[in-house]
C-alpha positions in Angstrom: 114.7 94.1 60.4 113.3 97.5 60.8 109.4 96.6 60.9 107.3 99.0 62.7 103.8 98.0 63.9 103.2 94.9 62.0 105.0 91.3 61.4 106.5 90.3 58.3 107.0 86.4 57.6 109.5 85.5 54.9 110.1 82.1 53.4 110.6 80.0 50.1 108.4 76.9 50.8 105.1 76.4 52.5 102.9 73.2 52.9 99.0 73.8 52.2 96.7 71.3 54.3 93.3 70.6 52.9 90.5 72.0 55.0 88.3 69.1 56.6 85.1 68.3 55.5 83.4 69.5 58.7 85.2 72.7 58.7 84.2 73.4 55.1 80.6 72.6 56.2 80.6 74.8 59.1 81.8 77.7 56.9 78.9 77.4 54.5 76.8 77.5 57.6 78.4 80.6 58.8 78.4 82.2 55.7 74.9 81.9 55.1 74.0 82.9 58.7 75.8 86.4 57.8 73.5 86.7 54.6 70.6 86.1 56.7 71.6 88.8 59.4 72.0 91.1 56.6 68.2 90.8 56.1 68.3 88.7 52.8 65.3 86.3 52.3 66.6 85.1 49.1 69.7 83.1 48.3 71.5 81.8 45.4 73.3 78.4 45.9 76.2 77.6 43.8 77.6 73.9 43.3 80.9 75.3 41.7 82.4 78.0 39.6 80.2 76.7 36.7 77.1 77.5 38.4 78.3 81.1 39.3 79.3 81.7 36.0 76.1 80.5 34.4 74.1 82.7 36.8 75.7 85.8 35.6 76.7 85.3 32.1 73.6 83.1 30.9 70.7 84.0 33.5 71.9 87.5 33.8 71.7 87.2 37.6 73.4 89.3 40.2 75.7 86.7 42.0 74.8 88.4 45.6 73.7 87.1 47.7 75.1 83.9 47.0 77.4 81.0 48.3 79.5 78.2 46.9 78.5 75.1 48.6 80.9 72.8 46.5 79.5 68.9 47.3 77.7 70.0 50.5 74.4 70.7 48.9 72.4 69.2 52.0 74.4 71.5 54.4 73.7 74.8 52.2 69.8 73.6 51.9 69.3 72.8 55.5 71.0 75.9 56.3 69.1 78.2 54.1 66.1 76.7 55.7 67.4 77.1 59.2 68.1 80.8 58.8 64.8 81.4 57.5 65.2 82.1 53.5 62.2 82.2 51.5 63.5 81.7 48.1 66.3 79.4 47.2 67.6 79.0 43.7 70.3 76.2 43.2 72.5 76.5 40.1 75.1 73.9 39.0 76.2 71.4 36.4 73.8 68.7 35.4 76.2 65.9 36.5 76.1 67.1 40.0 72.3 68.4 40.0 71.1 65.0 38.7 72.5 63.0 41.5 69.7 65.0 43.8 67.1 62.9 41.5 68.1 60.0 43.8 68.7 61.7 47.1 72.4 62.1 47.1 72.9 65.3 48.6 76.6 65.2 48.9 77.8 65.2 45.3 81.2 64.0 45.8 82.2 61.2 43.5 83.3 59.3 46.4 80.0 58.8 47.6 78.9 57.5 44.3 77.8 58.6 40.9 74.1 57.9 40.2 73.7 60.0 36.9 72.7 57.1 35.0 70.4 55.6 37.6 68.7 59.3 37.8 68.2 59.5 34.0 66.6 56.2 33.8 64.4 56.6 36.9 62.9 59.7 35.3 62.7 57.9 31.9 60.7 55.0 33.5 58.5 57.6 35.2 57.8 59.4 32.1 56.6 56.2 30.4 59.9 54.4 29.3 59.5 50.7 29.1 63.1 49.5 28.8 66.7 50.5 27.9 69.9 49.6 26.7 73.5 51.1 27.3 76.3 51.2 24.8 79.4 53.2 25.3 78.1 56.7 26.1 75.0 56.4 24.5 71.8 55.2 26.1 68.7 53.8 23.9 65.2 54.1 25.7 62.2 52.1 24.4 59.0 53.3 25.1 55.4 53.0 23.7 54.7 55.2 20.7 52.3 57.2 22.6 54.8 58.0 25.2 57.7 59.1 23.0 57.1 62.8 23.2 56.8 62.7 27.1 59.7 60.7 27.5 61.8 63.0 25.2 60.8 66.1 26.8 61.5 64.9 30.6 65.0 64.0 29.6 65.3 67.3 27.5 64.1 69.1 30.6 66.7 67.7 32.8 69.5 68.9 30.4 70.2 65.5 28.5 70.8 65.7 24.8 68.2 63.9 23.1 69.9 62.5 19.7 66.6 61.1 18.3 62.9 60.7 19.4 60.6 59.0 17.1 58.4 56.2 16.6 59.3 52.9 15.4 58.0 49.2 15.0 60.2 47.1 17.1 59.8 43.4 16.8 59.1 41.3 19.9 61.0 38.4 18.5 63.7 37.9 15.8 64.2 35.2 13.0 67.5 34.0 12.0 68.4 32.9 8.3 71.0 30.1 8.1 70.8 29.3 4.4 73.2 31.6 2.5 70.8 31.7 -0.5 68.0 32.8 1.7 70.0 35.4 3.2 71.2 36.8 -0.4 67.3 36.9 -1.3 66.6 39.0 1.9 69.2 41.3 1.5 68.0 41.9 -2.2 64.5 42.2 -1.2 65.6 44.9 1.6 67.8 46.7 -0.8 64.8 46.9 -3.6 62.2 48.2 -1.1 64.7 50.8 0.3 65.4 52.0 -3.1 61.7 52.6 -3.9 60.7 56.2 -3.8 57.0 55.0 -3.1 58.3 53.1 0.2 58.5 55.0 3.1 59.6 52.8 5.8 61.0 49.3 6.1 60.4 46.9 9.1 61.2 43.4 9.5 62.3 40.9 12.3 65.2 39.4 10.6 68.4 38.9 13.0 70.9 40.5 10.5 74.3 38.8 10.8 77.3 41.0 12.0 79.5 41.9 8.9 
């Protein structure tokens, strides 16, 4: 074909086979060993493209020396320690980082989720007493003196706290069956809430669903 000093391969189709998990883990270790051999004692570990982009655009960091570890956080951390790195900065999406809080160092979804468990574990450790989950919203109950600590702990983890305030929550509720009693109760609550001198209204009436 007139080719001198090289090989030309022509084709119209190709099959790409995914790299095995072991091969990917081994390549991460090799890459870290190379950075170490170059004399680096600090390393940036990105869990994905989001982490690398965040490091450069938001943190204004030099992306090098750094490696992309994907889901193999355990391999990246162990290898970094093995090759003598003194400073390690792990950067990634909160959805993956939060899994580390329950010891899930391979963050692939096949190994489980764990995000909600980590969130609730941190909330309980910060002083929360109870929680409930509805759709994608988690309501956490804690003592009035722990509201700020729980809110701050969750905010520091990267979660969006929609509201955090002390409220009086009844320990038990009362049902009203009589229609006239329900009408009067509604009237009383409306009157109190419309009164400018009343700041808050608390009750233990289990209101019927509309």
